[in-house]
C-alpha positions as CSV (number, residue, x, y, z in Angstrom):
1,M,167.6,17.8,27.3
2,K,170.1,15.7,29.3
3,K,169.9,16.1,33.1
4,I,173.1,14.0,33.8
5,D,176.3,14.5,31.7
6,A,178.6,11.8,30.4
7,R,180.6,11.9,33.8
8,G,177.6,11.1,36.0
9,K,177.5,14.8,37.0
10,I,174.5,16.9,37.1
11,S,174.4,18.8,33.8
12,F,174.7,22.5,33.1
13,F,171.1,22.7,31.8
14,S,169.6,21.1,35.0
15,K,171.6,23.3,37.1
16,I,170.4,26.3,35.4
17,C,166.8,25.1,35.8
18,Y,167.4,24.3,39.5
19,G,168.5,27.9,40.1
20,M,165.3,29.1,38.5
21,G,163.2,27.9,41.5
22,E,165.1,30.3,43.6
23,T,164.2,33.0,41.0
24,T,160.5,32.3,41.8
25,F,161.2,32.7,45.5
26,G,163.7,35.8,45.0
27,V,161.3,37.8,42.7
28,T,158.1,37.2,45.1
29,N,160.0,38.1,48.5
30,T,161.9,40.8,46.9
31,I,158.8,42.8,45.8
32,L,157.0,42.0,49.1
33,S,159.9,43.1,51.2
34,V,160.6,46.2,49.3
35,Y,157.2,47.5,48.3
36,L,154.6,46.0,50.4
37,L,155.3,47.9,53.7
38,I,156.0,51.1,51.9
39,M,153.0,50.7,49.8
40,L,150.9,50.3,52.9
41,T,152.1,53.1,54.8
42,D,153.2,55.6,52.1
43,Y,150.7,55.0,49.4
44,L,147.5,53.4,50.9
45,K,147.9,55.5,54.1
46,V,147.6,52.4,56.3
47,S,149.3,52.9,59.7
48,S,152.7,51.3,60.2
49,L,151.3,49.1,63.3
50,W,148.3,47.7,61.0
51,A,150.7,47.2,58.2
52,T,153.1,45.4,60.6
53,L,150.1,43.3,61.8
54,I,149.3,42.2,58.3
55,V,153.0,40.7,58.0
56,A,152.7,39.2,61.6
57,I,149.5,37.2,60.5
58,G,151.5,35.9,57.6
59,I,154.1,34.6,59.7
60,V,151.6,32.8,61.8
61,W,150.0,31.3,58.9
62,D,153.5,30.1,57.6
63,A,154.1,28.6,61.0
64,I,151.1,26.6,60.2
65,T,151.4,25.7,56.6
66,D,155.0,25.1,56.2
67,P,155.2,21.8,58.2
68,I,152.0,20.7,56.7
69,V,153.5,21.1,53.2
70,G,156.6,19.1,54.3
71,Y,154.4,16.4,55.4
72,L,152.5,16.3,52.3
73,S,155.5,16.3,50.2
74,D,157.2,13.4,52.4
75,N,153.9,11.5,51.6
76,S,153.5,12.1,47.9
77,G,154.7,10.5,44.9
78,G,153.7,9.5,41.1
79,R,155.0,10.2,37.9
80,F,156.8,13.3,38.6
81,G,158.2,12.6,41.9
82,R,157.5,13.5,45.4
83,R,158.7,17.0,45.1
84,R,158.4,18.3,41.5
85,R,154.8,17.6,41.1
86,F,154.1,20.5,43.6
87,I,156.3,22.8,41.8
88,L,154.3,22.0,38.6
89,I,150.7,22.1,40.3
90,Y,151.1,25.6,41.9
91,A,153.1,27.7,39.5
92,I,149.9,29.2,37.9
93,P,148.1,29.7,41.1
94,L,151.0,31.6,42.6
95,G,151.4,33.9,39.5
96,I,147.8,34.8,39.5
97,S,147.6,35.7,43.3
98,F,150.6,37.6,42.9
99,I,149.1,39.9,40.2
100,M,146.0,40.2,42.2
101,L,147.7,41.4,45.2
102,W,149.3,44.4,43.4
103,M,146.1,45.3,41.8
104,I,145.0,46.7,45.1
105,P,146.5,50.1,45.0
106,T,144.4,50.7,41.6
107,I,141.1,49.1,42.9
108,L,141.1,50.9,46.2
109,P,141.3,54.7,46.3
110,V,143.5,56.1,48.9
111,V,140.1,57.5,50.7
112,T,138.7,54.0,51.1
113,S,138.6,53.2,54.8
114,E,141.8,51.6,56.5
115,G,139.7,48.7,57.6
116,L,138.6,47.8,54.1
117,K,142.1,48.0,52.7
118,I,143.2,45.5,55.4
119,L,140.3,43.1,54.8
120,T,141.1,43.1,51.1
121,I,144.9,43.0,51.2
122,L,145.2,40.3,53.9
123,P,143.4,37.5,52.1
124,L,145.4,38.0,48.9
125,Y,148.7,38.1,50.8
126,L,147.9,34.8,52.5
127,C,147.1,33.6,49.1
128,V,150.7,34.4,47.8
129,I,152.5,33.2,50.9
130,T,150.5,29.6,50.7
131,F,151.2,29.0,47.1
132,L,154.7,30.1,47.7
133,T,155.1,27.6,50.5
134,L,153.5,24.9,48.4
135,I,156.2,25.2,45.7
136,N,159.2,26.5,48.1
137,V,159.1,23.6,50.7
138,P,159.3,20.7,48.1
139,Y,161.9,22.8,45.9
140,G,164.2,23.0,49.1
141,S,164.0,19.1,49.1
142,V,164.8,18.6,45.4
143,I,168.4,19.1,46.0
144,M,168.7,16.1,48.2
145,E,166.8,14.1,45.7
146,M,169.3,15.2,42.9
147,T,172.7,14.4,44.6
148,D,174.4,13.4,47.8
149,D,177.8,14.8,46.6
150,Y,179.2,17.8,49.1
151,D,180.8,19.7,46.3
152,E,177.9,19.1,43.7
153,R,175.6,20.5,46.2
154,T,177.7,23.4,46.6
155,G,177.8,24.1,42.9
156,L,174.1,23.7,42.7
157,T,173.8,26.2,45.6
158,G,176.0,28.5,43.6
159,F,173.6,28.5,40.6
160,R,170.6,28.9,43.1
161,M,172.3,32.1,44.6
162,V,173.3,33.6,41.5
163,S,169.7,33.1,40.5
164,S,168.5,34.6,43.5
165,A,171.0,37.7,43.3
166,F,169.7,38.2,39.6
167,A,166.1,37.9,40.6
168,T,166.4,40.5,43.5
169,L,168.5,42.7,41.2
170,G,166.4,42.5,38.1
171,S,163.1,42.9,40.3
172,I,164.4,46.1,41.8
173,F,165.6,47.7,38.4
174,I,162.7,46.7,36.5
175,A,160.0,47.6,39.2
176,D,161.9,51.0,39.5
177,T,161.8,51.6,36.0
178,I,157.9,50.7,35.7
179,L,157.1,52.8,38.8
180,G,159.0,55.9,37.1
181,E,160.7,58.7,39.1
182,G,159.6,59.7,42.5
183,P,158.7,58.3,45.8
184,I,156.3,55.4,46.4
185,Y,153.5,57.8,47.7
186,Q,153.4,59.5,44.2
187,T,154.1,56.4,41.9
188,G,152.2,53.5,43.7
189,G,149.4,53.5,41.2
190,N,151.9,51.9,38.9
191,L,152.3,48.8,41.1
192,I,149.6,46.9,39.1
193,Y,152.0,46.7,36.3
194,V,154.8,45.6,38.6
195,G,152.5,42.7,39.4
196,I,151.8,41.8,36.0
197,V,155.3,41.7,34.8
198,F,156.5,39.6,37.7
199,G,153.4,37.5,38.1
200,I,154.0,36.1,34.5
201,L,157.8,35.7,35.1
202,I,157.0,33.8,38.3
203,I,154.8,31.1,36.3
204,V,157.5,30.9,33.4
205,T,160.6,30.4,36.1
206,T,158.6,27.8,38.3
207,L,157.7,25.7,35.0
208,L,161.5,25.7,33.9
209,C,162.4,24.5,37.4
210,F,160.1,21.5,37.2
211,W,161.3,20.9,33.5
212,G,165.0,20.9,34.3
213,T,165.3,18.9,37.8
214,F,164.8,15.3,38.5
215,E,164.4,13.0,41.5
216,R,166.8,9.9,41.5
217,R,164.1,7.7,43.1
218,Q,160.9,7.2,41.6
219,T,158.6,7.2,44.5
220,L,155.1,5.8,43.9
221,K,152.3,7.5,45.5
222,P,151.4,5.8,49.0
223,L,148.3,3.7,49.2
224,T,147.5,5.2,52.6
225,K,149.0,8.2,54.3
226,P,149.9,8.6,57.8
227,K,148.4,11.0,60.0
228,F,150.0,14.4,60.2
229,D,152.4,14.3,63.2
230,F,152.8,17.7,64.7
231,K,155.8,16.3,67.1
232,K,157.7,15.1,63.9
233,Y,157.3,18.1,61.6
234,V,157.4,20.9,63.9
235,I,159.4,19.7,67.0
236,L,161.7,16.9,66.5
237,S,163.8,18.3,63.7
238,W,165.2,21.1,66.1
239,K,166.7,18.1,68.3
240,S,169.6,18.0,65.7
241,K,172.4,20.2,66.6
242,P,173.8,20.7,63.2
243,F,170.3,21.4,61.9
244,R,169.6,23.9,64.6
245,Q,173.0,25.7,64.2
246,V,172.4,26.1,60.4
247,A,168.9,27.0,60.9
248,I,169.6,29.8,63.2
249,A,172.3,31.1,60.6
250,Y,169.8,30.7,57.8
251,L,167.3,32.7,59.9
252,C,169.7,35.6,60.5
253,A,170.8,35.6,57.0
254,F,167.4,36.2,55.6
255,T,166.5,38.5,58.3
256,V,169.3,40.9,57.5
257,I,168.6,40.8,53.9
258,G,165.2,41.6,54.6
259,L,165.8,44.3,56.6
260,L,168.3,45.9,54.0
261,Q,165.8,45.3,51.2
262,T,163.0,46.8,53.3
263,L,164.8,49.7,55.0
264,L,167.0,50.7,51.8
265,Q,163.8,52.4,50.4
266,Y,163.3,54.4,53.6
267,Y,167.1,55.0,54.1
268,S,167.4,56.6,50.8
269,T,164.1,58.5,50.8
270,Y,164.4,60.1,54.1
271,W,167.8,59.9,55.6
272,L,169.7,60.5,52.5
273,R,166.9,62.6,51.0
274,A,167.8,61.3,47.6
275,P,165.1,58.7,46.5
276,E,167.1,58.1,43.1
277,L,170.0,56.6,45.0
278,F,167.8,53.6,46.1
279,V,168.3,51.9,42.9
280,V,172.1,52.6,42.7
281,L,172.7,51.4,46.2
282,A,170.5,48.3,45.9
283,G,171.9,47.7,42.5
284,M,175.7,47.9,43.7
285,V,175.0,45.6,46.6
286,L,173.2,42.9,44.4
287,I,175.7,43.1,41.5
288,L,178.6,42.5,43.9
289,A,176.6,39.7,45.7
290,I,176.4,38.0,42.2
291,L,180.0,38.7,41.3
292,S,181.3,37.5,44.6
293,T,179.2,34.2,44.6
294,P,182.2,32.2,42.7
295,A,184.7,33.6,45.2
296,W,182.7,32.4,48.1
297,V,182.3,29.0,46.5
298,Q,186.1,28.7,46.3
299,I,186.7,30.1,49.9
300,S,184.1,27.5,51.1
301,K,186.2,24.7,49.3
302,K,189.5,25.9,50.7
303,L,188.4,27.0,54.4
304,G,185.3,25.1,54.9
305,K,181.8,26.6,54.9
306,R,181.7,27.6,58.6
307,M,184.8,29.7,58.1
308,A,183.6,31.4,54.9
309,F,180.5,32.4,56.6
310,L,182.2,33.9,59.4
311,I,184.4,35.9,57.2
312,S,181.4,37.1,55.3
313,C,179.8,38.1,58.6
314,G,182.9,40.1,59.7
315,L,183.1,41.9,56.2
316,S,179.4,42.9,56.4
317,V,179.7,44.2,60.0
318,A,182.6,46.4,59.2
319,S,180.9,47.8,56.1
320,L,177.8,48.5,58.1
321,I,179.6,50.4,60.8
322,G,181.2,52.4,58.2
323,I,177.9,53.2,56.6
324,F,176.5,54.5,59.8
325,F,178.8,57.5,59.5
326,I,177.4,58.6,56.1
327,P,175.8,62.0,56.9
328,Q,172.1,63.2,55.8
329,L,172.6,64.6,52.7
330,E,171.1,68.1,53.4
331,T,172.2,69.5,50.0
332,A,170.6,66.6,47.8
333,D,168.5,68.1,45.2
334,F,165.3,66.0,44.8
335,F,165.0,66.9,41.3
336,A,168.7,66.3,40.3
337,D,169.5,63.9,37.5
338,M,171.0,60.5,38.6
339,I,174.7,61.7,38.1
340,K,174.2,64.7,40.2
341,T,172.4,62.8,42.8
342,M,175.3,60.3,43.0
343,A,177.8,63.1,43.2
344,V,176.3,64.3,46.6
345,M,177.1,60.8,48.2
346,P,180.5,60.8,49.8
347,F,183.1,58.5,47.9
348,Y,183.7,56.5,51.1
349,G,180.0,55.5,51.2
350,Y,180.5,53.6,48.0
351,V,183.7,51.9,49.3
352,F,181.7,50.5,52.3
353,I,178.6,49.8,50.1
354,F,181.1,47.9,47.7
355,F,182.5,45.9,50.7
356,L,178.8,45.4,52.1
357,G,177.7,43.7,48.8
358,I,180.6,41.1,48.7
359,G,179.8,40.3,52.4
360,I,176.1,39.7,51.6
361,G,177.0,37.6,48.9
362,G,178.5,35.1,51.4
363,I,175.8,35.5,54.0
364,Q,173.2,34.5,51.3
365,L,175.2,31.8,49.7
366,I,176.8,29.8,52.5
367,P,173.8,28.9,54.7
368,F,171.9,27.7,51.6
369,S,175.0,25.2,50.9
370,M,175.3,24.3,54.6
371,M,171.7,23.3,55.1
372,P,171.4,20.0,53.0
373,D,174.7,18.7,54.6
374,A,173.4,19.4,58.1
375,I,170.2,17.6,57.0
376,N,172.1,14.8,55.6
377,F,174.1,14.4,58.8
378,S,171.1,14.4,60.9
379,M,169.3,11.9,59.2
380,K,169.4,8.2,60.1
381,S,170.0,5.4,57.4
382,G,166.8,4.9,55.5
383,D,164.9,8.1,56.3
384,M,163.0,9.7,53.5
385,D,161.7,12.4,55.7
386,E,163.6,15.5,54.2
387,G,160.3,17.4,54.2
388,A,160.1,17.4,57.9
389,Y,163.3,19.5,57.9
390,Y,162.6,21.6,54.8
391,G,159.3,22.6,56.1
392,I,161.0,24.2,58.9
393,V,163.5,25.5,56.7
394,T,161.1,27.3,54.4
395,F,159.4,28.7,57.5
396,V,162.9,30.1,58.8
397,Q,163.4,31.6,55.4
398,K,160.1,33.4,55.2
399,L,160.2,34.1,58.9
400,G,163.5,36.0,58.6
401,M,161.9,38.1,55.6
402,G,158.9,38.8,57.9
403,V,160.7,39.5,61.0
404,A,162.3,42.3,59.4
405,T,159.2,43.9,58.5
406,M,157.7,43.4,61.9
407,L,160.6,44.8,63.7
408,I,160.6,47.8,61.3
409,G,156.9,49.0,61.6
410,P,156.7,49.4,65.4
411,A,160.2,51.0,65.7
412,L,158.9,53.6,63.0
413,A,155.8,54.1,64.9
414,L,157.7,54.6,68.1
415,A,160.0,57.3,66.3
416,H,157.0,59.3,65.1
417,Y,157.2,58.3,61.5
418,Q,154.5,59.9,59.4
419,N,152.6,58.9,56.5
420,P,153.1,61.6,53.8
421,P,149.9,63.5,53.3
422,T,147.8,62.7,50.4
423,D,148.0,66.4,49.2
424,W,151.7,66.9,49.8
425,P,153.1,68.9,46.8
426,S,154.8,66.8,44.1
427,E,157.6,69.1,43.7
428,T,158.8,68.8,47.5
429,L,160.2,65.8,49.1
430,F,158.3,65.0,52.4
431,Q,160.6,65.4,55.4
432,Q,160.2,63.0,58.5
433,A,161.0,64.0,62.1
434,A,164.5,64.0,63.3
435,S,163.7,60.9,65.5
436,A,162.3,59.0,62.6
437,N,165.4,59.7,60.5
438,Q,167.7,58.5,63.3
439,A,165.5,55.4,63.8
440,I,165.7,54.4,60.1
441,R,169.7,54.7,60.1
442,G,169.8,53.0,63.5
443,L,167.5,50.2,62.1
444,F,169.4,49.9,58.6
445,V,172.8,49.8,60.5
446,G,172.6,48.7,64.3
447,L,169.9,46.1,63.8
448,S,171.5,44.5,61.0
449,I,174.8,44.0,62.9
450,V,173.1,42.6,65.8
451,V,171.4,40.0,63.3
452,I,174.4,39.2,61.6
453,A,176.5,38.7,65.0
454,I,173.8,36.2,66.3
455,G,174.0,34.2,62.9
456,A,177.8,34.3,63.3
457,I,177.8,33.0,66.9
458,S,175.5,30.1,66.0
459,V,177.8,28.3,63.7
460,I,181.1,28.8,65.8
461,K,180.9,25.4,67.1
462,Y,179.5,23.7,63.8
463,T,181.4,20.6,62.9
464,V,179.9,19.1,59.8
465,D,182.7,19.6,57.1
466,R,183.4,17.6,53.8
467,D,185.3,14.8,55.9
468,A,182.5,14.3,58.4
469,L,179.7,14.1,55.8
470,R,181.7,11.9,53.6
471,K,182.2,9.5,56.4
472,K,178.4,9.7,57.2
473,M,177.6,9.1,53.7
474,E,179.9,5.9,53.1
475,S,178.9,4.7,56.5
476,P,175.1,4.9,56.6
477,D,174.7,2.6,59.5
478,L,176.2,5.4,61.5
479,P,173.5,7.0,63.7
480,G,172.5,10.5,62.9
481,E,172.4,13.5,65.2
482,G,168.7,14.2,64.4
483,P,165.6,12.7,66.0
484,D,164.3,9.1,65.4
485,F,161.6,9.8,62.9
486,E,160.9,5.9,62.4
487,E,159.8,5.9,65.9
488,S,157.5,8.8,65.5
489,N,156.2,7.1,62.3
490,N,155.7,3.8,64.0
491,E,153.4,5.7,66.7
492,G,151.0,6.6,64.0
493,N,149.6,4.9,60.9
494,S,152.1,2.9,58.7
495,T,152.5,3.9,55.2
496,D,152.6,1.6,52.1
497,M,155.5,3.4,50.2
498,S,157.2,1.7,47.1
499,T,160.3,3.2,45.7
500,D,162.2,2.1,42.5
501,T,165.8,3.3,41.8
502,V,165.8,5.2,38.3
503,T,168.9,4.9,36.2
504,T,170.8,7.5,34.4
505,A,169.0,6.8,31.3
506,D,165.6,6.9,32.9
507,I,166.4,10.5,34.2
508,N,167.8,11.7,30.9
509,K,164.4,10.6,29.3
510,D,162.2,12.4,31.9
511,T,161.1,15.3,30.1
512,F,158.3,18.0,30.5
């Protein structure tokens, strides 16, 4: 299959396969965000504080591994390039470790000690996020290897976001179907089947991403590698103002997505008292995020990415304020069919969910498309250290999802959230204390608004637009706004790195 069309543009095939890489990340993070915390608290009966600690350890581990993988990616090479070889090598290990993580509810009975549950889950969780890092950091850099064009990158990002939205939507619908009716404390034993289905899917989508993407420069494997430079891969990247601005927006985008994904299960079950509404509300948000993606791409082209992001933030905040006034559905029937359950929800609630979905579509898309521009603008002529930035990007992305869970656990504990008793009758929905219900609603709406506002403020003075980036690319001798990585490199060992420019014909001949 051709990877560049007759006009010299990236082919539709390559764009689809590029998007598949985000499917891998989307599936993994959606299932972890939606089900990990509630599996621990409601099914395995692990305290919310210990469940939060597991996620916190994962974040610390990410802080260590993400910059290291960026370093390994920058100083790699060979037949499949610097970035794509990682995508190929770690596809199967990620899928297998993901399957093993969700076998836990079946292997460990509820009566097992809390300590044994934690010691079993934590290593498997760390394996999953480590293999995800080994794929996602190089994958983040691939877009810069494929093209320098401002609009081509926006288009690629659109494919990436559509894939992400489909992955999230599909994950929720398929997982909900596999789990069956009822809250997670009754159906958690079926999570093993969720793990198997999505573990296989992760392997397939990752290999498709490898097959369809390319790197314009064929980078030979270096004869020697410089020592890992902590300053370069962890600290210096943050000196670039454009990168720092977009990284904060990026962090906030993934934090609010993580908050909504994680809390929607709690919100539907305990505030609305209608667990069946979870898949309806999640489906609405995700479908509208998908459908609105082309509109946000066009708004970005017309008004610029900064203004498009600010509009999406404003729309989301207004929608969340409206959602706050949806009352607790006291008359909701736990055993009602889907139609009857949906009828209990006030009509204006669906209106606000509608606009929230559109707003989230922009919040998810636009920071993704801003990131490669900010990195290009920050890099100096001749730099090939994208991994130094994308190690930080991947950490920020996963930090956002993790921070959401870390904030939720302690807040629920303070609000006297209770694990549903093991012997609770299946015909009755467990009721939380009023303080816990209010905390769930407050976190779902109030905390999300705060995070969105921080993201919007971070880009108010962002100045990298189409013209600024074009001038930078047309005049590579212009200094970047980022750190001098070359100076950092010279302080360590030198690297013998050879590069060859690959022609269009060479790229089209590069197949799996």
